[in-house]
N, C-alpha and C positions, 0 to 999 in steps of 0.2 A: 504493500498499499505505502503510495505516494502521500506526504504531510501534506493537509489541504489547509487553503488560509482562511476554511474557514468553519475548523473547529475553533474552537470557542471553551477553551480552561478552566472559565468562571466557574464552571461547574461542573459535580459530575455525571456522570453518562452511567444511564442503566447499563450491562449486563447486555438487559433483555432490547434495548437501543442499539446497542452498538457489538454484534457479536464477534467470537472471535473463531478466527477454524481449529483451535485446538482444542476448544467446545466443541465443537460441530462431530456429526459424523466421516471418520477418517480411519485405515488402515492401521494395523495392529506397529506397522516400518515406518510409514509415516510419525506418526505418533513418539516411538520410539526418539527417530532421530532429531525428532522437535526439542525433547527431550534433551538430549547429550547437546543441540547447542542454547539451552538452554544453560546447562552448565556448563559450556565456555564463555557465554553470557556472564555470568557468574561470577568465573574465574576474572573474567579479564579485566570487568568493570565492578571486582572487589563488594560484589555483592555479600556473599560470606562473612564479612567486617562484620556488623554490624550484629548479629547474633553473635559472633564469636566473642562479641566485646563483652556484650551483655553478659554468657556463660560466664565468664569472668569476671563479674563483679559477684561470683557466691562467696556468700558471707564467713562461712567455712567451709574445709572438705570434710563431709562426712566420708565417713569408716563405710558405709554400707553404699551400696550400687542403686544411684540416681537412678530415677526412671524418668526417662524424656521420650516424649511422642512430639510429633512433627504431623500437625494435621495438612496436608493437600501434598505429600510427600514428596510425587512426581518420581522423579527418576532415580531419587536417594542422593542425590550429590551435596545434601544440606549433611544430612546425618550423617556421612562418608565423613565431610568436614568437624564435626562433632567427635566422632571416631578418635579422627585424629587429634582433636583438640584433646580430649578429655587419655589419650595415652602420654601426650606431651606432659600433660600436667597428676599423673597419676591418679586419675579420677576413676573410680568403679562404676559402670553405669551400664544402664537397660535399656537400649535404642529402639523407639516403635516406631512406624510412619504407616499410617493412614490415607487412603487416598477412595475416592470414591471411584472412579473410573480403574477396571475391570486390567488393561492394559499399563498401570500404573507398576504396579506389585511385579510383574515379569518386567517388565522393561529394569525396575532397580534392585531386584535379582541376579538379573545379566549382569549389571554392573559393580554389584559389590560381593565383595570375597567371601567367601561363608565364614572365613573367620573374626571375621570383624561381630556375628553373632547377633545381625541387624533383622527386628522379624519384623516383615510386609502385611498388614492388614489389607482387604477390601473392602470398604462399608464408608457409613455415613461416624464419622466423628461423635454427633450428640449423642447419638447409642449406642457407643464404645462405652463397655464397662471390664475393664483387663483384671485381671486379680490381680494384680499389683499394683497400688496406689501411686498414681501419677504424680511427681515431684516438681515438672518442669513441664510445659506445652509448648512448641514454637508455632512458627507458622512463616514462609517462608514465598510472596508473588503468587497468593491465594486470595486475598482477602479481594483484591479488585475484580474475582471471578464471581464476586456473589453482591447480588441484591442488597441494598440497604438493612430490611427485613432478618434478612440470613444473615446479615455481620455482627447484629445485636443480638440474635440465638447464636452465632458461635463467642461473643463476649460472654455470653451471661455463661454457657458453659465454660468455659474457661476461666472464668473466677470462679466460680464454683465448684470444680473438679481438679485444678490445678491448686497442689499442696503449698509448694513455694515460689511459682513464681509461672509469669505466662508473657510471650515476646511474638506482636506480630513486625515482620520487617515485609515493607512494602513499597511502593512507588508511590512518588510526592507532583500530584499536576502539575506539570511544569512546559508552557511551549518551548523551552530554551533544553530543557533534557530530552523532550519528541525531537526537537531537531538535533542535535548530539546522535542519538542513539538511529536513526534512520542515517545517520551518514555512516557510519563505523558497520551497521549493517549492509549500509548496498559497498563496501568497499571489499568488507570479509564477507560475504557471500553466505550467512548463513540460511537454514533449511527455512525455504518458501514459508513456512507458518511463520516463522522469527519476525518474518522480514516486514510481512504483513499486520501481524498481532502485536507487534512491539508499540506502535502510534498507536492503536486500538485503546493495548493498555494506561499509556498516559490519559489519554481520554477517561476512562474509567476510574482512574488514581484518585489519591487524596489529596487533602490539604488539613491544615493544622483546623480549622473549623468544621471540616468534616467527622471528624474524630472527635473534638470534641459534642458536637450534634449525638453522634454515635452512641459516645458512652455515656451522657446523659439519657437516652432514652434506655440504654440497657442498666439506668441507677449503678453506674461505679463512678463513687466519687474521681473526679477533675486532680482532685491534691492527690491521689491515690499513686496517679498512674503517671510514667513518664511519657513524652513525646519529642520523641530526638532525630535530629533531620540530618542525611548522612548522607554525603556523597562519595558520586554522583549520581542524581535522582532518586535518593531513598527518604521517605517517612516512616518512623518506631514510633513502636509502640510498645510499650513495656509496665506489666507492675509485678512490686515485690512483694511480698507478704510478712 
C-alpha cells in the first residue's frame, strides 16, 4: 500500500474500517512468511527493546519460575527474545504464547528450538485458564488488531489475571513513523503483507489520549499505569502491582 495523503492521523481507524491482509484468509505459507518478515522488522527497528526493558525492572529475582504469557504471540519472536533475556540474567521462566490464529502455533513451533521449552496455545486469551497462575502478561503489536471494546476487555483481563505486571507494546499513530516505515519497507522488500499492512497498522494505532480513554473505560486508575514513548514509532502501556 502506498502512503496516502488522505490518511487522517488525528483519530484511530478501527480494524473494521481498514482491514489488514494478515487478518484475512490466506495460506499458511503466506502467514508464516509474513511473521518471519515481522520478526525482521522488530529486530531492525528495535521493537523488542521496550518489552525487555520493562522486564528488567523486576523488583527482585524470584527463585521460582516466572510464568510469562504473550497474548497474540504470532511467530514467537518476542518469547524467544525473552528466553534469551532470562538466560542472560539467570532468571527461571515458564513461557507461554497464545494466539487465536491456528497458523501461529505451527509457525512459532517451527522457528523455536525445543530446548527453550516454550508452550504454544491456540485460543482466546480471555478464556485461558492455565494450571500455574500468570505472573506477567505481555503483548506486542496485537492491540491495534482489536476494536476498542476488545481492547477494554483485554485490559480488564490483564488487570485481573497478571499477578505481578502487564505490558502492552504497540505502535504510536504518527504520520512521520508511517512514512519512515513505508520507505524502509520499500527498500528492504519485506513480505507483501507487511508492505501493505504497515501503513494500515499506523492508522489503527494509538496516541496517549486513546490509551487514557481505554484505561478509563476499563476502570484502571490512570495513576497506576505507565504510558511510554519508544522510538522509533512505539507507544507502550504497562502496570506493576
